Structure formats: C-alpha cells, structure tokens
RODO-2510 file (C-alpha; in nm, 4 decimals, decimal comma):
residues 389
     n   res          X          Y          Z
     1     m     8,7751     7,8890     6,1402
     2     r     9,0491     7,9549     6,3884
     3     p     9,2645     8,2693     6,3509
     4     s     9,6398     8,2423     6,3295
     5     s     9,8766     8,3659     6,5970
     6     r     9,9274     8,7343     6,6624
     7     v    10,2681     8,9003     6,6612
     8     i    10,2810     9,2397     6,8316
     9     r    10,5389     9,4825     6,6970
    10     g    10,4024     9,8160     6,8167
    11     g    10,4416    10,0402     7,1187
    12     f    10,1015    10,0321     7,2939
    13     l     9,8710     9,7347     7,3236
    14     v     9,4969     9,7816     7,2888
    15     l     9,3376     9,4448     7,2350
    16     l     9,7076     9,3778     7,2000
    17     a     9,7278     9,6002     6,8947
    18     g     9,6859     9,9771     6,9458
    19     c     9,9575    10,1963     6,7958
    20     g    10,1468     9,8895     6,6805
    21     s    10,0765     9,6551     6,3960
    22     v     9,9104     9,3173     6,4320
    23     a     9,9702     9,0318     6,1946
    24     p     9,6558     8,9746     5,9866
    25     e     9,4325     8,6911     6,0988
    26     q     9,4243     8,3943     5,8609
    27     p     9,2498     8,0585     5,8912
    28     d     9,4647     7,7522     5,9335
    29     a     9,5213     7,5518     5,6184
    30     g     9,2244     7,3286     5,5516
    31     g     9,0300     7,4894     5,8399
    32     a     9,1731     7,2418     6,0875
    33     d     9,3655     7,3059     6,4054
    34     s     9,7323     7,2686     6,3194
    35     g     9,8605     7,3532     6,6669
    36     d    10,1216     7,1641     6,8594
    37     g     9,8845     7,0248     7,1191
    38     d     9,9171     7,3045     7,3741
    39     s     9,5879     7,4647     7,2731
    40     a     9,3660     7,1650     7,3460
    41     p     9,3462     6,9081     7,6241
    42     d     9,4771     6,5571     7,5660
    43     s     9,1967     6,3038     7,5758
    44     g     9,3986     5,9910     7,5184
    45     g     9,5457     5,7317     7,7476
    46     d     9,3256     5,7914     8,0487
    47     g     9,0174     5,5798     7,9905
    48     g     8,8393     5,8408     7,7787
    49     q     8,8734     6,1227     8,0314
    50     t     9,0483     6,4431     7,9396
    51     s     9,3843     6,5145     8,0997
    52     p     9,3911     6,7317     8,4102
    53     y     9,4079     7,1068     8,3865
    54     l     9,4678     7,3732     8,6476
    55     e     9,2172     7,5278     8,8875
    56     p     9,4029     7,8531     8,9534
    57     r     9,4012     8,0577     9,2695
    58     y     9,1640     8,3594     9,2400
    59     l     9,0368     8,2486     8,8956
    60     p     8,9179     7,8917     8,9563
    61     d     8,6983     7,8625     8,6435
    62     i     8,9203     8,0409     8,3914
    63     c     9,0666     7,7188     8,2471
    64     d     8,7338     7,5405     8,1926
    65     q     8,7116     7,6666     7,8336
    66     l     8,9943     7,6786     7,5805
    67     a     9,1160     8,0134     7,4519
    68     t     8,9532     8,1395     7,1325
    69     l     9,2708     8,3297     7,0344
    70     p     9,5591     8,0922     6,9664
    71     s     9,8834     8,2725     7,0510
    72     l    10,0467     8,6048     7,1231
    73     e    10,4133     8,6941     7,0786
    74     i    10,5370     9,0374     7,1858
    75     t    10,8434     9,1185     6,9799
    76     t    10,9043     9,4818     7,0786
    77     t    10,9079     9,6991     7,3884
    78     a    10,5488     9,8062     7,4566
    79     s    10,3027     9,9196     7,7224
    80     f     9,9704     9,7737     7,8325
    81     d     9,6851     9,9426     8,0242
    82     t     9,4623     9,7095     8,2261
    83     n     9,1937     9,9816     8,2438
    84     l     9,1109     9,9391     7,8744
    85     d     8,8371     9,6789     7,8420
    86     a     8,9424     9,5916     7,4876
    87     s     9,2842     9,4881     7,6162
    88     c     9,1328     9,2243     7,8446
    89     t     9,0742     8,9538     7,5836
    90     g     8,9543     8,7080     7,8479
    91     g     8,7237     8,9586     8,0166
    92     v     8,7283     9,1527     8,3425
    93     v     8,6693     8,9576     8,6643
    94     a     8,5302     9,1370     8,9692
    95     q     8,6599     9,0332     9,3116
    96     l     8,5124     9,0637     9,6604
    97     e     8,7706     9,3333     9,7253
    98     k     8,9163     9,5650     9,4640
    99     p     9,0965     9,5456     9,2285
   100     d     8,9164     9,3798     8,9407
   101     i     9,1310     9,1481     8,7277
   102     c     9,2036     9,2113     8,3594
   103     v     9,2364     8,8678     8,1984
   104     v     9,4524     8,8354     7,8877
   105     r     9,3591     8,4977     7,7379
   106     y     9,5497     8,3171     7,4610
   107     g     9,6544     7,9667     7,3631
   108     t    10,0198     8,0553     7,4235
   109     f    10,2039     8,3737     7,5203
   110     t    10,5657     8,4816     7,4709
   111     l    10,7384     8,8047     7,5719
   112     d    11,0546     8,8026     7,3651
   113     d    11,4117     8,8423     7,4840
   114     a    11,5376     9,1990     7,5489
   115     k    11,1847     9,3398     7,5194
   116     t    10,9976     9,5143     7,8034
   117     l    10,6229     9,5110     7,8577
   118     t    10,5285     9,7913     8,1012
   119     v    10,1885     9,7358     8,2629
   120     t     9,9759    10,0141     8,4135
   121     g     9,6159    10,0551     8,5254
   122     s     9,4010    10,0058     8,8327
   123     r     9,3153     9,6415     8,7528
   124     a     9,5364     9,3474     8,8381
   125     l     9,6809     9,1524     8,5446
   126     a     9,6215     8,7854     8,4686
   127     i     9,7832     8,6340     8,1607
   128     v     9,6185     8,2962     8,1013
   129     t     9,7178     8,0387     7,8407
   130     d     9,6312     7,6824     7,7523
   131     g     9,9873     7,5913     7,6539
   132     d    10,3187     7,7384     7,7592
   133     l    10,3503     8,0937     7,8890
   134     q    10,7036     8,2298     7,8471
   135     i    10,8573     8,5485     7,9909
   136     v    11,1940     8,5839     7,8193
   137     g    11,2073     8,9644     7,8315
   138     t    11,1027     9,1982     8,1154
   139     l    10,7504     9,2278     8,2546
   140     d    10,7408     9,5560     8,4506
   141     a    10,4326     9,5899     8,6723
   142     a    10,6015     9,8033     8,9371
   143     a    10,4878    10,1262     9,1009
   144     h    10,6724    10,4424     9,0095
   145     a    10,6836    10,7179     9,2741
   146     g    10,3185    10,7789     9,3711
   147     a    10,1727    10,5906     9,0722
   148     n    10,0535    10,2426     9,1694
   149     g    10,1385     9,9341     8,9699
   150     p     9,8443     9,7458     8,8087
   151     g     9,6115     9,6397     9,0876
   152     g     9,8343     9,8025     9,3499
   153     g     9,7458    10,0643     9,6072
   154     t     9,3907     9,9443     9,6779
   155     r     9,4809     9,9549    10,0464
   156     s     9,6444    10,2470    10,2256
   157     s     9,9076    10,1645    10,4852
   158     g    10,1477    10,3543    10,7092
   159     g    10,0956    10,6777    10,9013
   160     i    10,1139    11,0040    10,7089
   161     s    10,3822    11,2678    10,7416
   162     t    10,2611    11,5299    10,9913
   163     g    10,3605    11,8649    11,1380
   164     s    10,6378    12,0981    11,0337
   165     n    10,9797    12,2118    11,1514
   166     a    11,0733    12,0680    11,4937
   167     a    10,7302    11,9033    11,5280
   168     a    10,7576    11,7223    11,1947
   169     k    10,7189    11,3436    11,1856
   170     g    10,8128    11,1331    10,8851
   171     g    10,5491    10,9155    10,7189
   172     g    10,5419    10,5423    10,7791
   173     g    10,6164    10,2972    10,4992
   174     a    10,3429    10,0663    10,3740
   175     g    10,3304     9,7150    10,5197
   176     f    10,2650     9,3929    10,3280
   177     r    10,4993     9,0946    10,3641
   178     q    10,6733     9,2849    10,6439
   179     i    10,5807     9,5703    10,8756
   180     g    10,6543     9,9008    10,7045
   181     g    10,9380    10,1153    10,8335
   182     d    10,8429    10,3859    11,0858
   183     g    10,8999    10,7476    10,9930
   184     g    11,1624    10,9457    11,1807
   185     s    11,1152    11,2387    11,4167
   186     a    11,3245    11,5511    11,4733
   187     t    11,5191    11,3755    11,7476
   188     q    11,4835    11,0016    11,6941
   189     n    11,5282    10,7496    11,4139
   190     g    11,1917    10,5794    11,3755
   191     g    11,0201    10,8171    11,6182
   192     g    10,7573    10,9403    11,3699
   193     a    10,4467    10,7897    11,2121
   194     a    10,4145    10,4135    11,2384
   195     g    10,4761    10,1810    10,9458
   196     g    10,1807     9,9817    10,8170
   197     p    10,1037     9,6282    10,9405
   198     a    10,2127     9,3052    10,7746
   199     l     9,9519     9,0988    10,5895
   200     s     9,9174     8,7348    10,4887
   201     a     9,8641     8,7652    10,1132
   202     n     9,7819     8,3975    10,0649
   203     g     9,5021     8,4295    10,3196
   204     l     9,3287     8,7137    10,1340
   205     a     9,0103     8,6453     9,9395
   206     s     9,1176     8,8709     9,6521
   207     l     9,4312     8,9145     9,4448
   208     i     9,5762     9,2521     9,5449
   209     g     9,8957     9,4394     9,4790
   210     g    10,1077     9,6143     9,7368
   211     p     9,9440     9,8678     9,9702
   212     k    10,0333    10,2313     9,9156
   213     s    10,1711    10,4863    10,1574
   214     d    10,2764    10,8031     9,9800
   215     g    10,4732    10,5829     9,7425
   216     g    10,2519    10,3704     9,5211
   217     g    10,1828    10,0011     9,5748
   218     g    10,3474     9,7469     9,3435
   219     g    10,1328     9,5591     9,0962
   220     a     9,9422     9,2300     9,1200
   221     v    10,0269     8,9800     8,8450
   222     t     9,9307     8,6168     8,8016
   223     l    10,0648     8,4097     8,5132
   224     i     9,8599     8,0951     8,4506
   225     s     9,9239     7,8054     8,2154
   226     c     9,6142     7,5869     8,2306
   227     r     9,7597     7,2825     8,0541
   228     g    10,1290     7,3641     8,0170
   229     a    10,4197     7,5371     8,1875
   230     v    10,4940     7,8897     8,3050
   231     v    10,8553     7,9562     8,2060
   232     v    11,0388     8,2650     8,3357
   233     s    11,3881     8,3056     8,1962
   234     g    11,3585     8,6849     8,1857
   235     t    11,2557     8,9319     8,4576
   236     i    10,9339     9,0165     8,6423
   237     g    10,9215     9,3226     8,8705
   238     v    10,6407     9,4499     9,0947
   239     g    10,8326     9,6865     9,3233
   240     g    10,6759     9,9586     9,5382
   241     g    10,7073    10,3295     9,4640
   242     g    10,9437    10,5665     9,6425
   243     g    10,8104    10,8185     9,8952
   244     i    10,7971    11,1912     9,8211
   245     a    11,0701    11,4090     9,9710
   246     g    11,0008    11,6618    10,2439
   247     f    10,9899    12,0257    10,1334
   248     d    10,9317    12,3806    10,2561
   249     v    10,5685    12,4782    10,2159
   250     i    10,6349    12,8470    10,2852
   251     s    10,8505    13,0388    10,0396
   252     g    11,0810    13,3048    10,1800
   253     p    11,2420    13,3527    10,5214
   254     s    10,9626    13,1829    10,7178
   255     l    11,0112    12,8121    10,7844
   256     g    10,7468    12,5565    10,6964
   257     e    10,9549    12,2470    10,6413
   258     i    10,7811    11,9094    10,6392
   259     a    10,9209    11,5602    10,6704
   260     g    10,9699    11,2894    10,4112
   261     y    10,6930    11,0459    10,3211
   262     g    10,6784    10,6673    10,3392
   263     g    10,7556    10,4258    10,0564
   264     g    10,4988    10,1943     9,8990
   265     a    10,4996     9,8173     9,9392
   266     g    10,6112     9,5732     9,6725
   267     g    10,3335     9,3866     9,4968
   268     q    10,2503     9,0235     9,4360
   269     v    10,3397     8,7681     9,1667
   270     l    10,1720     8,4284     9,1317
   271     l    10,3124     8,1722     8,8859
   272     q    10,0593     7,8926     8,8324
   273     g    10,0879     7,5989     8,5946
   274     l    10,1009     7,2229     8,5532
   275     d    10,4732     7,2999     8,5700
   276     v    10,6663     7,6149     8,6602
   277     r    11,0267     7,6787     8,5590
   278     v    11,2134     7,9859     8,6846
   279     t    11,5718     8,0539     8,5790
   280     g    11,5285     8,4300     8,5417
   281     s    11,4704     8,7036     8,8005
   282     l    11,1759     8,7976     9,0232
   283     f    11,1540     9,1207     9,2262
   284     a    10,8932     9,2624     9,4654
   285     n    11,1057     9,5038     9,6688
   286     g    10,9559     9,7917     9,8656
   287     g    11,0015    10,1591     9,7823
   288     g    11,2405    10,3778     9,9798
   289     g    11,1201    10,6567    10,2080
   290     g    11,1645    11,0198    10,1102
   291     s    11,4202    11,2344    10,2935
   292     g    11,3367    11,5384    10,5028
   293     a    11,3845    11,8945    10,3791
   294     p    11,7475    11,9986    10,4332
   295     a    11,7022    12,3757    10,4762
   296     n    11,4732    12,6711    10,4188
   297     d    11,3148    12,6733    10,0714
   298     l    11,4835    12,3474     9,9752
   299     a    11,3326    12,0053     9,9095
   300     g    11,4818    11,6734    10,0071
   301     d    11,5265    11,3743     9,7784
   302     p    11,2520    11,1194     9,7088
   303     g    11,2975    10,7543     9,7861
   304     d    11,3889    10,5222     9,5008
   305     d    11,1329    10,2911     9,3433
   306     g    11,1619     9,9249     9,4394
   307     s    11,4919     9,7940     9,3070
   308     f    11,5308     9,5167     9,0519
   309     s    11,8093     9,3677     9,2608
   310     s    11,8655     9,0856     9,5086
   311     t    12,1853     9,2387     9,6484
   312     s    12,0848     9,5999     9,7111
   313     c    11,7698     9,7035     9,8947
   314     t    11,5934    10,0119     9,7634
   315     a    11,7589    10,3333     9,8784
   316     g    11,5721    10,5983    10,0720
   317     g    11,6143    10,9635     9,9813
   318     v    11,9308    11,1317    10,1148
   319     r    11,9611    11,5102    10,1326
   320     s    12,1746    11,6002    10,4339
   321     p    12,1256    11,7506    10,6846
   322     g    11,7590    11,6531    10,6465
   323     g    11,6801    11,3084    10,7825
   324     a    11,7367    11,0246    10,5365
   325     g    11,4493    10,8078    10,4178
   326     g    11,4502    10,4428    10,5204
   327     k    11,5487    10,1673    10,2781
   328     g    11,2681     9,9653    10,1262
   329     g    11,2082     9,6058    10,2259
   330     c    11,3796     9,3261    10,0342
   331     g    11,5155     9,0102    10,1939
   332     a    11,5671     9,2359    10,4961
   333     n    11,2966     9,4359    10,6720
   334     p    11,2392     9,7960    10,5621
   335     q    11,4274    10,0625    10,7541
   336     s    11,2868    10,3445    10,9615
   337     g    11,3180    10,7055    10,8549
   338     q    11,6104    10,8858    11,0125
   339     a    11,6305    11,1959    11,2318
   340     p    11,8090    11,5020    11,0862
   341     s    12,1870    11,4759    11,0912
   342     s    12,2407    11,8332    11,2113
   343     s    12,0710    12,0853    11,4374
   344     t    12,0470    12,3167    11,1357
   345     a    11,7745    12,0911    10,9928
   346     t    11,4578    11,9823    11,1672
   347     t    11,2742    11,7448    10,9358
   348     p    11,3207    11,3657    10,9348
   349     g    11,2792    11,1046    10,6647
   350     g    10,9957    10,8661    10,5868
   351     g    11,0019    10,4906    10,6437
   352     g    11,0681    10,2318    10,3743
   353     g    10,7897    10,0227    10,2269
   354     s    10,7619     9,6465    10,2768
   355     a    10,8595     9,3868    10,0214
   356     g    10,5808     9,1965     9,8493
   357     f    10,5133     8,8291     9,7770
   358     l    10,6332     8,5775     9,5168
   359     f    10,4246     8,2590     9,4931
   360     v    10,4434     7,9391     9,2858
   361     y    10,1465     7,7012     9,2478
   362     v    10,1746     7,3545     9,0896
   363     p     9,9669     7,0348     9,1210
   364     e    10,0431     6,7873     9,3961
   365     g    10,3407     6,5670     9,3103
   366     v    10,4983     6,8210     9,0728
   367     t    10,8368     6,9669     9,1634
   368     p    10,8850     7,3048     8,9960
   369     t    11,2268     7,4121     8,8683
   370     l    11,3118     7,7116     9,0860
   371     l    11,6654     7,8230     9,0044
   372     p    11,6284     8,2011     8,9795
   373     a    11,9219     8,4102     8,8651
   374     e    11,8065     8,6703     9,1175
   375     v    11,5099     8,6867     9,3522
   376     s    11,4066     8,9400     9,6166
   377     p    11,2419     8,8779     9,8520
   378     a    11,2700     8,5007     9,8718
   379     l    11,0079     8,2851     9,7033
   380     s    10,7360     8,1724     9,9418
   381     p    10,7071     7,7944     9,9898
   382     t    10,5529     7,6222     9,6874
   383     l    10,1764     7,5812     9,7138
   384     i     9,9437     7,3124     9,5764
   385     a     9,7152     7,4007     9,2869
   386     p     9,4035     7,1844     9,2468
   387     t     9,3255     7,0346     8,9073
   388     r     9,0093     6,9504     8,7180
   389     r     8,9213     6,7192     8,4301
***
C-alpha cells in the first residue's frame, strides 16, 4: 500500500519530520494509486514504450525508479541538515570529489509561499521528484560569514590575510565564476593577497558549491523533476559568506593590527526537468571582503553575506580609516580590497568573493520559460539534458 502525502508543519526536518509534526501515513482508498499521473510514467501512445524521463547531470540514474514516497509539502518556515542520513530519503550519493549529495526523493515537492527552508550541512542538496517540483517560498542554501552553505567550501581559494601593521596584506576573495578580488595592501588597492582563480563549473566531474576563502562558500543545490517541471516562482539563494574583519591581535598600547579577509564565492544551482519555468528570483552572489582594523584595539567590519539582489552587489566591510573590503561578485566582477584611507591606519581590506553559477537543463527541443523577477549573476546558457525510456 502506498502512503499518502506528507505535510510538514514543524521547524526542523529530520526525515522531513523532526521537531515538527508529520501528517499520518494512510493508504489510498482501495489500495490503488489515486495520483494525478505525475508519480508514474505514461506508457500510452508511443508504441508500448514508456514516455521519456530525465537523465540528470551528476545523478544520471536517479530517475530510473519511481519515488516510494508520494509527495512533500512544506507549509512553514523550517531548517534542513544534509548531514543527517535520515533526512536524505533518496540516499546519499558519493562523488569523485567531495561533497557527497543528500538526495531528497518524493513524487512531488512544494515549498509554500512566504515560507523559508534554510539548508545547512556539508553535503550538497538534491531534491528529486517524479512530477512537478515547486519553489513558491524561499530556499536558502547560502553561506553565512565563515559557515559554508550545503556542499560549499570543499575547495579553498584566494590568498590568506598576512602580516600586521604596515606589512599587512588583505586576503584574496574566493574565485568561482569569476576571479576573486585581490586583497589590498597598506599603500595600494588590490596590492595584497591574490584572489582565487575562476573555474568552469559545468566542466567539473562533481557537483560542488562555491569555494571558500575566509568567508564560506555558497551551497550546491540541484532541483530535478524526472517526468515533470521544475517551477520557481519564489526565491533560491546560494550566496557566499562575508569575510572576517581585520582586528588588533595585541591588546593595549602595542600595535598588532591585521588586515581584512576575503569573501567566499557564491554557490551553484541546477534546475533540471522535462520543463523548467522560472518567474521568481535566483541569486548566487559572492560575499564581501572584510575591512581592515581602523585603529589600535579596534576591529573593522566584516563583509556582508552574498546579497539576494540583482541591483546591489554585496557590500564589503567599511570601518574608516581602515581599508574597505571589496564588493562581492554579482553581474559585475568582485572588487579588490582597498588600502587604508588615512595614514593613521595601516591595515587594508580583503577582496570580494566571486559569484557562482545558475544552470538550467531541459531535453533537446524544449524551450524553458525563463522570466525571472530578479537574477544575479545572469543565467548560464540553457544546456541539454539527455533522456531515457
């Protein structure tokens, strides 16, 4: 007998239950599948062959079997930890390169309007459905300060903040879609540690989130509808974390001021389905660099976490006269950390982290509906997803 759909109303999801309540499982009336057709392949009208279904990037075999759990609707703000095995209803998939992928497998999935699902953990997140997968609320898989998003920070990127006082050099921002912003020096904007290199995410053998500098790397999320559509009318964010501010390591009259640290890179989102429709917002902006220490025994300001905005790149820390941190990457490249604004301060800011990647995969001949309310950085060109029967 097939269990009924689950409705999540609690605050923390463990096997998508945890501290919240889960609707009791009941068999369908008469023991038969009373679904709407999304939970099983169509076998009619094609000479006896089943209809095509997706062969997703990074999880090519995940759609070969139908989900054993029919549907999940998240009706309240909640959090989800990919490190908990029980939460990964479709198992944990190891990759050639870390991170592993936590697979959440259901017939359909809906994150309701005005609700936020905050995702943490060292594993990347894959939500996989047979029918439609709908994000109407907010899926937050971003890094926050030095804490990586799910599956983020498996690579380190950008030079570290070094030295103190006049010899201090700001840390470089993490690279990913773009080269990370260079850290500043005592006398030159961008004269400090180098930003990390750019990568080609689509050429990587494993699904990874954003690389980390001092700021954490944004998360790695793939949303897969094997036989239906991925529909995003809400918001998905995988921004990088802001860099730590410079500070004085020696209390008292002696000076031991160090520079700001680099921001983390935005992560990666893959939307994969027989159709994809985006009218909501997608963000993978980089974290801002931390500012330098402004004076003896004072700390600067950290960089902001990757913004959920297409019009304002993530701000670096600003604590004058210490050097300002560089802005994180968005549609524009990340900025370098700045030199101090006055001779009374000696420590510069860290560089901004790179933006991440936003991908859409659909079968050949399908034109996705890509009309986002906001997007930053720009969506990468649509890619072809193979299908199977």
